[in-house]
Chimera marker file (.cmm) of the C-alpha trace (Angstrom):
<marker_set name="trace">
<marker id="1" x="70.423" y="51.034" z="-50.772" r="1" g="1" b="0" radius="0.5"/>
<marker id="2" x="68.104" y="53.244" z="-52.944" r="1" g="1" b="0" radius="0.5"/>
<marker id="3" x="64.834" y="54.573" z="-51.945" r="1" g="1" b="0" radius="0.5"/>
<marker id="4" x="62.965" y="52.832" z="-54.770" r="1" g="1" b="0" radius="0.5"/>
<marker id="5" x="64.627" y="49.349" z="-54.042" r="1" g="1" b="0" radius="0.5"/>
<marker id="6" x="63.695" y="49.609" z="-50.341" r="1" g="1" b="0" radius="0.5"/>
<marker id="7" x="60.088" y="50.657" z="-51.066" r="1" g="1" b="0" radius="0.5"/>
<marker id="8" x="59.819" y="47.855" z="-53.568" r="1" g="1" b="0" radius="0.5"/>
<marker id="9" x="61.013" y="45.216" z="-51.115" r="1" g="1" b="0" radius="0.5"/>
<marker id="10" x="58.668" y="46.606" z="-48.389" r="1" g="1" b="0" radius="0.5"/>
<marker id="11" x="55.726" y="46.576" z="-50.820" r="1" g="1" b="0" radius="0.5"/>
<marker id="12" x="56.421" y="42.995" z="-51.948" r="1" g="1" b="0" radius="0.5"/>
<marker id="13" x="56.478" y="41.828" z="-48.349" r="1" g="1" b="0" radius="0.5"/>
<marker id="14" x="53.249" y="43.508" z="-47.412" r="1" g="1" b="0" radius="0.5"/>
<marker id="15" x="51.569" y="42.243" z="-50.470" r="1" g="1" b="0" radius="0.5"/>
<marker id="16" x="52.746" y="38.699" z="-50.210" r="1" g="1" b="0" radius="0.5"/>
<marker id="17" x="52.907" y="38.198" z="-46.415" r="1" g="1" b="0" radius="0.5"/>
<marker id="18" x="50.218" y="40.480" z="-45.077" r="1" g="1" b="0" radius="0.5"/>
<marker id="19" x="47.736" y="40.643" z="-47.757" r="1" g="1" b="0" radius="0.5"/>
<marker id="20" x="48.163" y="37.101" z="-48.852" r="1" g="1" b="0" radius="0.5"/>
<marker id="21" x="49.158" y="38.142" z="-52.378" r="1" g="1" b="0" radius="0.5"/>
<marker id="22" x="46.064" y="40.291" z="-52.886" r="1" g="1" b="0" radius="0.5"/>
<marker id="23" x="46.813" y="43.361" z="-55.163" r="1" g="1" b="0" radius="0.5"/>
<marker id="24" x="45.005" y="46.274" z="-53.595" r="1" g="1" b="0" radius="0.5"/>
<marker id="25" x="47.186" y="48.915" z="-55.417" r="1" g="1" b="0" radius="0.5"/>
<marker id="26" x="49.550" y="49.830" z="-52.646" r="1" g="1" b="0" radius="0.5"/>
<marker id="27" x="51.131" y="53.205" z="-53.192" r="1" g="1" b="0" radius="0.5"/>
<marker id="28" x="53.808" y="55.028" z="-51.407" r="1" g="1" b="0" radius="0.5"/>
<marker id="29" x="51.336" y="56.895" z="-49.268" r="1" g="1" b="0" radius="0.5"/>
<marker id="30" x="48.414" y="54.208" z="-48.719" r="1" g="1" b="0" radius="0.5"/>
<marker id="31" x="47.519" y="54.600" z="-45.084" r="1" g="1" b="0" radius="0.5"/>
<marker id="32" x="48.523" y="51.157" z="-43.924" r="1" g="1" b="0" radius="0.5"/>
<marker id="33" x="47.585" y="51.592" z="-40.120" r="1" g="1" b="0" radius="0.5"/>
<marker id="34" x="44.620" y="53.803" z="-40.773" r="1" g="1" b="0" radius="0.5"/>
<marker id="35" x="42.968" y="51.292" z="-43.311" r="1" g="1" b="0" radius="0.5"/>
<marker id="36" x="43.838" y="48.304" z="-40.878" r="1" g="1" b="0" radius="0.5"/>
<marker id="37" x="46.162" y="46.639" z="-43.364" r="1" g="1" b="0" radius="0.5"/>
<marker id="38" x="48.877" y="46.466" z="-40.604" r="1" g="1" b="0" radius="0.5"/>
<marker id="39" x="47.656" y="45.343" z="-37.102" r="1" g="1" b="0" radius="0.5"/>
<marker id="40" x="49.624" y="44.762" z="-34.045" r="1" g="1" b="0" radius="0.5"/>
<marker id="41" x="50.764" y="41.280" z="-35.113" r="1" g="1" b="0" radius="0.5"/>
<marker id="42" x="51.823" y="42.205" z="-38.649" r="1" g="1" b="0" radius="0.5"/>
<marker id="43" x="53.528" y="45.196" z="-37.161" r="1" g="1" b="0" radius="0.5"/>
<marker id="44" x="55.937" y="42.953" z="-35.193" r="1" g="1" b="0" radius="0.5"/>
<marker id="45" x="56.369" y="40.726" z="-38.132" r="1" g="1" b="0" radius="0.5"/>
<marker id="46" x="57.158" y="43.766" z="-40.349" r="1" g="1" b="0" radius="0.5"/>
<marker id="47" x="59.727" y="44.964" z="-37.901" r="1" g="1" b="0" radius="0.5"/>
<marker id="48" x="61.427" y="41.437" z="-37.693" r="1" g="1" b="0" radius="0.5"/>
<marker id="49" x="61.435" y="41.377" z="-41.485" r="1" g="1" b="0" radius="0.5"/>
<marker id="50" x="63.023" y="44.800" z="-41.904" r="1" g="1" b="0" radius="0.5"/>
<marker id="51" x="65.735" y="43.891" z="-39.351" r="1" g="1" b="0" radius="0.5"/>
<marker id="52" x="66.451" y="40.498" z="-41.079" r="1" g="1" b="0" radius="0.5"/>
<marker id="53" x="66.213" y="41.795" z="-44.735" r="1" g="1" b="0" radius="0.5"/>
<marker id="54" x="68.143" y="44.839" z="-44.336" r="1" g="1" b="0" radius="0.5"/>
<marker id="55" x="70.543" y="43.925" z="-41.415" r="1" g="1" b="0" radius="0.5"/>
<marker id="56" x="69.344" y="46.769" z="-39.179" r="1" g="1" b="0" radius="0.5"/>
<marker id="57" x="68.266" y="47.100" z="-35.591" r="1" g="1" b="0" radius="0.5"/>
<marker id="58" x="65.107" y="49.102" z="-35.204" r="1" g="1" b="0" radius="0.5"/>
<marker id="59" x="65.466" y="50.874" z="-31.818" r="1" g="1" b="0" radius="0.5"/>
<marker id="60" x="62.339" y="50.603" z="-29.575" r="1" g="1" b="0" radius="0.5"/>
<marker id="61" x="61.885" y="54.460" z="-29.703" r="1" g="1" b="0" radius="0.5"/>
<marker id="62" x="61.607" y="54.117" z="-33.574" r="1" g="1" b="0" radius="0.5"/>
<marker id="63" x="58.957" y="51.359" z="-33.521" r="1" g="1" b="0" radius="0.5"/>
<marker id="64" x="56.248" y="53.919" z="-33.421" r="1" g="1" b="0" radius="0.5"/>
<marker id="65" x="52.965" y="54.204" z="-35.615" r="1" g="1" b="0" radius="0.5"/>
<marker id="66" x="54.287" y="57.251" z="-37.541" r="1" g="1" b="0" radius="0.5"/>
<marker id="67" x="57.303" y="55.339" z="-38.849" r="1" g="1" b="0" radius="0.5"/>
<marker id="68" x="54.965" y="52.555" z="-40.188" r="1" g="1" b="0" radius="0.5"/>
<marker id="69" x="51.871" y="54.650" z="-41.463" r="1" g="1" b="0" radius="0.5"/>
<marker id="70" x="52.706" y="54.046" z="-44.972" r="1" g="1" b="0" radius="0.5"/>
<marker id="71" x="55.542" y="52.784" z="-47.389" r="1" g="1" b="0" radius="0.5"/>
<marker id="72" x="57.015" y="56.146" z="-47.585" r="1" g="1" b="0" radius="0.5"/>
<marker id="73" x="57.499" y="56.375" z="-43.925" r="1" g="1" b="0" radius="0.5"/>
<marker id="74" x="58.796" y="52.892" z="-43.614" r="1" g="1" b="0" radius="0.5"/>
<marker id="75" x="61.295" y="53.534" z="-46.395" r="1" g="1" b="0" radius="0.5"/>
<marker id="76" x="62.551" y="56.608" z="-44.654" r="1" g="1" b="0" radius="0.5"/>
<marker id="77" x="62.920" y="54.717" z="-41.470" r="1" g="1" b="0" radius="0.5"/>
<marker id="78" x="65.102" y="51.983" z="-43.165" r="1" g="1" b="0" radius="0.5"/>
<marker id="79" x="67.222" y="54.476" z="-45.037" r="1" g="1" b="0" radius="0.5"/>
<marker id="80" x="67.704" y="56.612" z="-41.880" r="1" g="1" b="0" radius="0.5"/>
<marker id="81" x="68.593" y="53.611" z="-39.682" r="1" g="1" b="0" radius="0.5"/>
<marker id="82" x="71.173" y="52.328" z="-42.291" r="1" g="1" b="0" radius="0.5"/>
<marker id="83" x="72.626" y="55.721" z="-42.435" r="1" g="1" b="0" radius="0.5"/>
<marker id="84" x="73.406" y="55.767" z="-38.604" r="1" g="1" b="0" radius="0.5"/>
<link id1="1" id2="2" r="1" g="1" b="0" radius="0.2"/>
<link id1="2" id2="3" r="1" g="1" b="0" radius="0.2"/>
<link id1="3" id2="4" r="1" g="1" b="0" radius="0.2"/>
<link id1="4" id2="5" r="1" g="1" b="0" radius="0.2"/>
<link id1="5" id2="6" r="1" g="1" b="0" radius="0.2"/>
<link id1="6" id2="7" r="1" g="1" b="0" radius="0.2"/>
<link id1="7" id2="8" r="1" g="1" b="0" radius="0.2"/>
<link id1="8" id2="9" r="1" g="1" b="0" radius="0.2"/>
<link id1="9" id2="10" r="1" g="1" b="0" radius="0.2"/>
<link id1="10" id2="11" r="1" g="1" b="0" radius="0.2"/>
<link id1="11" id2="12" r="1" g="1" b="0" radius="0.2"/>
<link id1="12" id2="13" r="1" g="1" b="0" radius="0.2"/>
<link id1="13" id2="14" r="1" g="1" b="0" radius="0.2"/>
<link id1="14" id2="15" r="1" g="1" b="0" radius="0.2"/>
<link id1="15" id2="16" r="1" g="1" b="0" radius="0.2"/>
<link id1="16" id2="17" r="1" g="1" b="0" radius="0.2"/>
<link id1="17" id2="18" r="1" g="1" b="0" radius="0.2"/>
<link id1="18" id2="19" r="1" g="1" b="0" radius="0.2"/>
<link id1="19" id2="20" r="1" g="1" b="0" radius="0.2"/>
<link id1="20" id2="21" r="1" g="1" b="0" radius="0.2"/>
<link id1="21" id2="22" r="1" g="1" b="0" radius="0.2"/>
<link id1="22" id2="23" r="1" g="1" b="0" radius="0.2"/>
<link id1="23" id2="24" r="1" g="1" b="0" radius="0.2"/>
<link id1="24" id2="25" r="1" g="1" b="0" radius="0.2"/>
<link id1="25" id2="26" r="1" g="1" b="0" radius="0.2"/>
<link id1="26" id2="27" r="1" g="1" b="0" radius="0.2"/>
<link id1="27" id2="28" r="1" g="1" b="0" radius="0.2"/>
<link id1="28" id2="29" r="1" g="1" b="0" radius="0.2"/>
<link id1="29" id2="30" r="1" g="1" b="0" radius="0.2"/>
<link id1="30" id2="31" r="1" g="1" b="0" radius="0.2"/>
<link id1="31" id2="32" r="1" g="1" b="0" radius="0.2"/>
<link id1="32" id2="33" r="1" g="1" b="0" radius="0.2"/>
<link id1="33" id2="34" r="1" g="1" b="0" radius="0.2"/>
<link id1="34" id2="35" r="1" g="1" b="0" radius="0.2"/>
<link id1="35" id2="36" r="1" g="1" b="0" radius="0.2"/>
<link id1="36" id2="37" r="1" g="1" b="0" radius="0.2"/>
<link id1="37" id2="38" r="1" g="1" b="0" radius="0.2"/>
<link id1="38" id2="39" r="1" g="1" b="0" radius="0.2"/>
<link id1="39" id2="40" r="1" g="1" b="0" radius="0.2"/>
<link id1="40" id2="41" r="1" g="1" b="0" radius="0.2"/>
<link id1="41" id2="42" r="1" g="1" b="0" radius="0.2"/>
<link id1="42" id2="43" r="1" g="1" b="0" radius="0.2"/>
<link id1="43" id2="44" r="1" g="1" b="0" radius="0.2"/>
<link id1="44" id2="45" r="1" g="1" b="0" radius="0.2"/>
<link id1="45" id2="46" r="1" g="1" b="0" radius="0.2"/>
<link id1="46" id2="47" r="1" g="1" b="0" radius="0.2"/>
<link id1="47" id2="48" r="1" g="1" b="0" radius="0.2"/>
<link id1="48" id2="49" r="1" g="1" b="0" radius="0.2"/>
<link id1="49" id2="50" r="1" g="1" b="0" radius="0.2"/>
<link id1="50" id2="51" r="1" g="1" b="0" radius="0.2"/>
<link id1="51" id2="52" r="1" g="1" b="0" radius="0.2"/>
<link id1="52" id2="53" r="1" g="1" b="0" radius="0.2"/>
<link id1="53" id2="54" r="1" g="1" b="0" radius="0.2"/>
<link id1="54" id2="55" r="1" g="1" b="0" radius="0.2"/>
<link id1="55" id2="56" r="1" g="1" b="0" radius="0.2"/>
<link id1="56" id2="57" r="1" g="1" b="0" radius="0.2"/>
<link id1="57" id2="58" r="1" g="1" b="0" radius="0.2"/>
<link id1="58" id2="59" r="1" g="1" b="0" radius="0.2"/>
<link id1="59" id2="60" r="1" g="1" b="0" radius="0.2"/>
<link id1="60" id2="61" r="1" g="1" b="0" radius="0.2"/>
<link id1="61" id2="62" r="1" g="1" b="0" radius="0.2"/>
<link id1="62" id2="63" r="1" g="1" b="0" radius="0.2"/>
<link id1="63" id2="64" r="1" g="1" b="0" radius="0.2"/>
<link id1="64" id2="65" r="1" g="1" b="0" radius="0.2"/>
<link id1="65" id2="66" r="1" g="1" b="0" radius="0.2"/>
<link id1="66" id2="67" r="1" g="1" b="0" radius="0.2"/>
<link id1="67" id2="68" r="1" g="1" b="0" radius="0.2"/>
<link id1="68" id2="69" r="1" g="1" b="0" radius="0.2"/>
<link id1="69" id2="70" r="1" g="1" b="0" radius="0.2"/>
<link id1="70" id2="71" r="1" g="1" b="0" radius="0.2"/>
<link id1="71" id2="72" r="1" g="1" b="0" radius="0.2"/>
<link id1="72" id2="73" r="1" g="1" b="0" radius="0.2"/>
<link id1="73" id2="74" r="1" g="1" b="0" radius="0.2"/>
<link id1="74" id2="75" r="1" g="1" b="0" radius="0.2"/>
<link id1="75" id2="76" r="1" g="1" b="0" radius="0.2"/>
<link id1="76" id2="77" r="1" g="1" b="0" radius="0.2"/>
<link id1="77" id2="78" r="1" g="1" b="0" radius="0.2"/>
<link id1="78" id2="79" r="1" g="1" b="0" radius="0.2"/>
<link id1="79" id2="80" r="1" g="1" b="0" radius="0.2"/>
<link id1="80" id2="81" r="1" g="1" b="0" radius="0.2"/>
<link id1="81" id2="82" r="1" g="1" b="0" radius="0.2"/>
<link id1="82" id2="83" r="1" g="1" b="0" radius="0.2"/>
<link id1="83" id2="84" r="1" g="1" b="0" radius="0.2"/>
</marker_set>
């Protein structure tokens, strides 16, 4: 898995499933939590999506806001978890 591929998959999921297809110009560092794009329900849906799509198990200690603050942080989480 390459960083750009993972980030694109996450961006598409957020755009389609969380933003209902709205294009708000998501960038790698768009503050998803700070701007309220991701709330508690979408946070759980996002974890489930990552686990299903990438075949990973996100440990509870990694399901923290810092790992989901933006696309860059989520991509790092996916790649680090896949490498373990």
